[in-house]
C-alpha positions, -999 to +999 in steps of 0.1 A: +179-088+759+177-073+793+141-063+789+131-098+779+147-113+810+132-087+833+097-092+818+100-130+822+110-125+858+080-103+865+057-127+847+069-156+869+065-136+901+028-128+894+017-164+888-017-171+903-020-195+932-024-232+923-059-234+937-071-206+914-055-224+884-072-257+894-105-239+899-104-225+864-097-260+851-127-273+869-149-245+857-139-249+821-143-287+823-178-283+839-189-258+813-178-280+784-196-310+799-227-289+803-225-276+768-221-311+754-252-321+774-272-293+759-262-301+723-269-338+728-304-329+742-311-306+712-301-334+688-323-359+707-353-335+705-347-329+668-345-366+661-376-373+681-395-346+663-384-361+630-399-395+640-368-413+650-375-432+682-353-457+702-381-482+706 
């Protein structure tokens, strides 16, 4: 039991600063939006190549 408590204390003491955690959140969000845009563009190109047009 003592080792669990001491490991939890050391884990809490080495927490990253809030701005680094927010930066990771922004990076992951931006990468996911970019990936979604790439996939949507690929689907649009495939649909255009198959003869599906919006007008």
